[in-house]
C-alpha positions, 0 to 999 in steps of 0.5 A, a space after each residue: 799480509 806478512 809484516 815482520 814485526 821486531 823485538 817486543 813488538 805486537 799486533 793489537 786488533 782494533 775491533 773496528 773493520 778488522 783494522 789492526 796496529 803494530 806496536 812495541 810493549 816496551 814502548 808507549 802503547 795508545 790508550 782511551 784517549 786516541 779512542 775518543 779523539 777519533 770518534 769526537 772528530 769522525 764527523 770530518 767531511 770525507 774530501 777533507 785534507 787531514 793532518 794528524 800532528 804527532 801521529 805516533 803509531 798512527 793509531 788516530 789516523 788508522 782509527 778515522 779510516 775506519 770510522 769515516 770516508 776521509 780520501 786521504 790523512 797525513 800523519 807526521 812523526 819525527 821519532 823514526 822507530 815509531 814512524 816505522 811501526 806506524 808505515 808498516 801499520 799502514 801496510 798491515 791494513 792496506 791503507 797505504 793510499 789513504 794514510 801517508 806518514 812523514 818522518 820530518 818537520 814539514 810544515 806548509 802554511 794554510 794547506 790543511 781542513 782539518 788538524 787532529 792531534 794528541 800531544 804530550 800531556 805533561 810539561 818537561 821536567 814534571 811528574 814521574 819521568 818513565 826511563 824509556 826514551 820513546 815514553 818520555 817523548 810521547 808523554 812530556 813536553 820534550 820535542 815540542 811543547 803545547 804551545 808549539 802544537 798549537 801554533 804549528 797547527 795555526 799556520 798549517 790550517 786554512 781559513 775556518 779549518 778544524 782543530 781537535 785535540 785531547 788532553 787534560 782538564 788542568 791545561 785547560 786554561 793555557 790550552 784556550 789561552 794559545 788558542 786565542 793567541 794563534 787564532 784558533 777559536 775554541 767552538 766546542 768542548 766535551 769533559 771525560 770522566 772515569 765515572 760520575 764521583 770523580 773529577 775529569 781525567 781528560 778534555 776533548 776539544 774543538 776549535 776553528 781557526 779565525 772562527 766566531 767567539 761561540 763556545 758549546 759544551 757538549 754533554 759530559 762522557 762517563 767512561 765506567 758504570 758504577 759496577 766498573 763496567 763500560 758504560 753504553 756510550 763507550 761500548 758504542 764508541 768501541 763497537 761493542 
């Protein structure tokens, strides 16, 4: 399919079912966090109505289309340029019927069975601020903060709807507190480590709206072996 690329854009192969994605090398490109979140959420039932909140270039939705039998997933992305890349990636992969992208904040109450989200990790005015506006918005809580993502998710989820998020371990207290505040009960947690010698760098969280109070910690996930090679589980996740 002939898809026109804009300045500084490239097409990357995702290594699963010939899926590809358009990215801007001068903007924010997806990382392993999106790959791990799509794997963490891959047991979503195929008839579920799914929302990718803050879809960015559409990486999580595209991966879920490859890893699951989902009939439909909707992505919301307010940055127009990034939205345009996601639309062209959906077309590139012939996913227009399964992956719908919306370029505005449309929030309907209690209408989704599942929400997946990879929100900005850093609080506004913290950390090293990248000069590129798109990268700042992707990494810092500029357009919406953590509470905003969780509050909106609670409103849009059906009763007993599932919530999947990837974030940083240092924000776990905030995350759990806000999830409880907005009636999304934390149900599963999985910590992600670079290797066995370093502290966790990511946390994968599943919650259920109005779910019972029971939290399960899944086994740790390690990205690298001692020699710097990928672990067997990471190779499996990447389909290598």
